[in-house]
N, C-alpha and C positions, 0 to 999 in steps of 0.2 A: 523482607521479602513483601510487605503487603501493601507499605507507601511504595513502592519497585510497583507494584503489580500495578495496582489503583493509577500512578502516573504513567506508566505506558500504554494502559489503555483507557488511555484524552489524551492522548497520544495517538496513537495511531488508530483509534477512533475520525479524531480530523486531515488525518490522513489519509484514510479510507475516502472520506464525501470528497474529498480530487479528483476529478475523472479524469481521468485518467486513459493508455489503453483499453486494458479490462473493460473499464462501464462501455467508451465507445465500438467496443464489438460487439458485447449484449446488444445495447439497444441501435447495433445496425439490423445484427437478427432478429432482435423483439419484430421491429418494421417490417423486414422480410420476413421471415419465418413467423412471427406468428410466439408464446409464451412455451411454447413447448420449444421449438427449437433455442428461444432463448434460455429455457433453463436447464437445455442440455451444455451451451454456451456459459452457463455461470459454471456447475459442476467441471465442463474442463481450465475453466481456471483457474478453482480451489485444489486441481489438484496440480494444477504445476504451483503450486504458493507449498503446499505441500514438501517437496518439492525440494524444494527451494527452499524451507526454515530448513526438514534433516538437512539440505550436504551443508550451508550453512551453521547453521548451529556442531556440526559435526566439526568444520576447520577453525571454530572461532577456540572450542577443545583444544584444536592441534596449534595455532596459533600462543593459549595461552602455557603449553607446556611447556612451546617452542623460545619464548618470551613473555617476560609479563610486563614489556618495554613498546613491541609489539601492539600489545589488547591494552598499555596504555591510551596510545595512538590511534587504535580504533573508536576508543571512547570518545578520545577532542573530533578524528574526525562525523561522526554520528552526530557531534552535536550540532558542528561546523554547516556538518548535514541539516539539519531544523533549523537554523535560522540561515539558511539558503533558499528552502525552500519555502520557508516562510513571508523570502524579500518577494521572494518569485509573486507568490499570491497577491503581496501585498502591492504590488506592480500590476495585477489584472487588471482588466478594464469590467472585469465583469461579465466578457466570450466564454464560447467556449465552441470547440471545433465543431462544425456541420458534421453528422457520422458519418456522410457519404462520403464527404471529402480527405476527412481526417485518418482515414482505412482502406486506402489502394484493395481494388478488385482482386484475390491472390489465391481465387481458387484450388486451384493445383492442389499447395503449397500450406493454408489453412482449410481448405478443406471448408463446412456448417457444423454449426452447431459442436456438441464436443470435441472434432475435436480441433477446431478453430477457437475455445477460451483454451483448453492447456497448450497451445502454440504459442497462442500470443505471449503467454506464460514464459513459458522452454523458451522460450527464444527473444525471448527480449533479458538479456545479461544483468543493464540495471536496479533488474529482480531482486537476481542477487547479492551485487552492490550497495540496496538497499538492509537490504536482513544482515548482510555481514558486519555495514558502519552504524548501525541504526541500535542490531538488540546488545552487544556490551556497555552503550549506557543507563539501561534498566538490570543490570544483573548487579546487586548485589554483592559486596565485599568481600569472601570467607564463602561463597557458598560455588556450587557446581557448576564450570560456563554450561557444556552442552545439555543436563534436565532443565535448566532453566530458563535456556535460553529456545530446548521445545516447548516450552509450556510459556513464554515469552510468544514467539513463532503461535504456537496456536490458538487467542487470546483473539492476533490476529484475525488468522485464517476465520473464527467464527466471525469477531466483528464483520468482516468481509460479507460473509454468507448472511446474516442474518439485513446490512444494507441489498447487498442485493434482494432478498429473501421481497427484502421492503420497495425495492424496486418494485420488482414483476409483479407484486398487490395490488398495488398503487400506479403505474407503467403510464396513462394518463396524461395522471399530476404530477407524477415524476417530475418526466417529463418537459413537460411543459415552464416546472419551476427551472427546472436547467434550464430553457433556453430565456428564462428572463434574465433582462441581463443585468437590475436593478435590483435583486434580489440575491445574482451571482455578486452582484461587486459587494455587497453588504456580509453575504456570509464569507468573501475570498480576506474580507481586510483583516474579521473574527477571527477566522485558522491565524490566517498569516501573526496578527501579535500571540495567538498563544502558543503561536510556533516556536517563537524564533526567544517569548517568554523560557520553553523549556529547552530550548538548545542550552541557553544565556547560563540556566538552571547545572544544565550536564554541565558546562566547560566548567562553571566556575566547584563544581562536586572535583571535575581533577585531579 
């Protein structure tokens, strides 16, 4: 269990570092509303992740109860998913979408602050798909799927919280770092190689 937890923590940390919609909406609100608005946005994002983690854990337990073969398929899909995002990272040229261009103005739907962060996660089905396909690959054989999935999900949420806390603390430096294409390119290459390695390992374990 310890080895699986360490492996998951490393893989999850790399995924958290890849800028996605969550990061973009936090940065947008940081620019527009300052640290307080950005902090509320982060809390909304984390709340959305908690909802998805709970739903994924219950769903995985139900799938295992219904069919072990189906659960094995999910493990393989999770390995493929890791390889895919690793390849996407390797193909990246180090560019980061502009915060203003990447997120259209949808005040009526997303609002600002907490609502924006929560809606960004809950209205993105890819988050749920991510947890359902990602978590099974790190649940050791013989361990209860539901509780272990919740534990792994909690690790992911905590790492995300730490990432955003660091981003808010060092807002100027980190936004500048994200904007530097050379630094991003190096980070993308390293992340891509490691994620492909994790995916290959999970596929081999199947």
